Each structure stands twice: as structure tokens, then as C-alpha cells.
N, C-alpha and C positions, 0 to 999 in steps of 0.2 A: 458522421460525426457522434449522433446521440446512440448510434448502435453500436460505437465502440466504449462510449461510455458505460451503458447498461454491460455491456459484455466482462467488461475491468469491473465494475461494481460487483457484478455475481463472481466472478472469480477472486477477488479481495474478500468479500462475503465469507465465501467458502473455506479460505484458507484462515480468515481470522478466527472463525470457532473450531476449525480443526487444529490448530495451535493454543489450545484451551482458554485462549480469551473469549469468553461468552457472553452471549446477548440476554442470558438469565439470569437476572440480577434479583435477589429476593424473592425465591419463587414466582417471578413476574417474566413475562417475555418483554424486551425493549431494545429497539434499535440505536438507540442513545448514544450506547458505547462505540457504535460503528461508527457513529460521527463526532465524537467527541474524544474519546482515545487513539482510535484508529486514525483521523486524521489531523487530530492538533497535537498527538501525543507525539509523533515525530518531527515537528515542528519546533515545540516545547523544547524536547530534547537537543535536537540542533544547536537552537540558540543559546540552552544551558551550556553545551559543551564548547562551543565558540567562545563563549564568554568566560569560562571558568577553569578551562583545559587547553591541552595545547591544540594547533591547528592538524597534526597526524592525526589524533583521536578523535577529531571533528570529521576530517577526510576519510577514514575506518567507519564513522557511523553512516557517514554519507554512500559508501560505495554502496555498505551492508543493508540499507534500507531500499537501496534502488533495486536491487535484485531479490526483493523478500517480498512473495507473494500475498504473505497478510498485511502489506501496506497499499495503500491506495495508490501510492505513488510508483512503487515497483509494477502493480497489477498494470496500472494504464503505461507504462514505458513497456511492457510485455506485450500487451494489445498491440499497439502500436507497429513495433517492429514486429512481430507475426503477421500482422497487416499488411506490413513494406515487403517483408519475406515472399508473401504470398501474391502479392500486386508485380513485383519484379519476374517472379518465375512464372506469372500467368497461368495462376492456376483457377483463380476467378475471376 
């Protein structure tokens, strides 16, 4: 399980940085944006959409978030299903 989390975190970190979300803030390197906005941001956005907008908008956001690799939840889902596919096909 730890191996899957590390792989997912690596995928998430790569896509987080490649989507113009930066870990370089004010001429210094910091991993805090990966943990603050990267993890709590989608949860906060989902809560605000559910509270102040329609259920349809909330569901669209959830589906978008689950299949977006610059989000830790999408990366975990991707790694989980890739591992499942590899196990079912007996590739490893």
C-alpha cells in the first residue's frame, strides 16, 4: 500500500507542477502548496459548490476532479485501477 501511495504522490507532484501550479513561491522552494492547495483545495471547492451552487455543478466538479492527475485523489484512483488491471491480467 505504501508503494502505491508513493507512486501516486509522484504522479500527482509531476502533474501538479506541469499544470502551472508551482512549488516555487517568492524565489524559494516549498512543498507546502502540494499539501495545502493540492489536497485541501478540492475538498474546499467541493464543499463550497455543494453549499452555494447546484448539485449538478457539484457532481461535474467531482467527476472532473477524480479524473484529473494534478489532484491527489485522481492520482490515487489512477494508481489503484492500474494496479487492479495489472493484477487481473497477471502482468506482475
